[in-house]
C-alpha positions as CSV (number, residue, x, y, z in Angstrom):
1,M,6.4,-13.4,-15.4
2,S,7.3,-16.8,-14.1
3,G,3.8,-17.8,-13.0
4,E,5.1,-18.4,-9.5
5,V,2.4,-18.0,-6.8
6,R,3.4,-15.8,-3.9
7,L,1.3,-15.5,-0.8
8,G,0.9,-12.2,1.1
9,A,-1.5,-10.1,3.0
10,H,-2.6,-6.6,3.5
11,M,-0.6,-5.0,6.3
12,S,-1.1,-1.7,8.2
13,I,1.4,1.1,7.8
14,A,0.6,2.4,11.2
15,G,3.9,3.6,12.8
16,G,5.5,4.0,9.4
17,L,5.9,2.2,6.1
18,P,8.7,-0.1,7.3
19,R,6.4,-1.4,10.0
20,A,4.3,-3.0,7.3
21,V,7.3,-5.0,6.1
22,A,8.0,-6.1,9.7
23,R,4.4,-7.2,10.0
24,A,4.5,-9.1,6.7
25,V,7.7,-10.9,7.8
26,L,6.2,-11.8,11.1
27,H,3.3,-13.5,9.3
28,G,5.5,-15.3,6.8
29,C,4.4,-13.3,3.8
30,E,6.1,-13.4,0.4
31,S,4.2,-10.4,-1.0
32,L,2.6,-7.3,0.5
33,Q,-0.4,-5.0,0.0
34,I,-0.7,-1.6,1.8
35,F,-2.9,1.4,1.8
36,T,-0.8,4.5,1.4
37,Q,-3.5,6.5,3.1
38,S,-6.5,5.9,5.2
39,P,-9.0,4.1,2.9
40,G,-11.9,6.2,4.0
41,R,-10.4,9.6,3.7
42,W,-9.2,11.8,0.9
43,Q,-6.4,13.3,2.8
44,A,-3.0,11.5,2.8
45,R,0.1,12.3,4.7
46,A,3.4,12.8,2.8
47,F,6.1,10.2,3.2
48,S,9.6,11.4,3.8
49,R,12.3,10.2,1.5
50,E,14.0,8.5,4.5
51,E,10.8,6.5,5.3
52,V,10.4,5.4,1.7
53,T,14.1,4.5,1.4
54,A,13.8,2.4,4.6
55,F,10.7,0.7,3.4
56,R,12.3,-0.2,0.1
57,H,15.4,-1.5,1.8
58,E,13.5,-3.6,4.3
59,A,11.2,-5.0,1.6
60,A,14.1,-6.0,-0.6
61,G,15.9,-7.5,2.3
62,A,12.8,-9.5,3.2
63,G,12.4,-10.7,-0.4
64,L,8.8,-9.3,-0.5
65,F,7.4,-8.9,-4.0
66,P,5.2,-7.9,-5.5
67,I,4.2,-4.9,-3.3
68,V,0.9,-3.4,-4.2
69,S,-0.8,-0.2,-3.0
70,H,-4.5,-0.4,-2.6
71,A,-6.6,2.6,-3.7
72,S,-8.9,4.5,-1.4
73,Y,-12.5,3.1,-1.0
74,L,-13.8,6.5,-1.8
75,I,-12.8,6.4,-5.5
76,N,-15.7,6.0,-7.9
77,V,-15.0,7.0,-11.5
78,A,-18.5,5.9,-12.6
79,S,-20.3,8.2,-10.1
80,A,-23.2,10.2,-11.3
81,D,-22.0,12.9,-8.8
82,L,-19.7,15.1,-10.9
83,V,-17.7,16.3,-7.9
84,L,-17.0,12.8,-6.7
85,R,-16.2,11.6,-10.2
86,R,-13.7,14.5,-10.8
87,R,-12.1,13.9,-7.4
88,S,-11.8,10.2,-8.1
89,I,-10.1,10.8,-11.4
90,G,-7.7,13.0,-9.6
């Protein structure tokens, strides 16, 4: 790791993963953070291979790195609620 500081932001994937890249570029980001699902829900949609490929292509072309996926807000591996803890661990 070079120690280089790169600035970025959390961007919405509404409309598809590649839209997050476009939003990051619009705002002058060098890195990107996304949620891969709604942060307040357990359910997640499946991403097509084409969408993921387009996202990777766009991100590489824009020079965005690192790209980080934020976990759901619902995860709590320390919960006293056994159901929640098991669901959080996955």
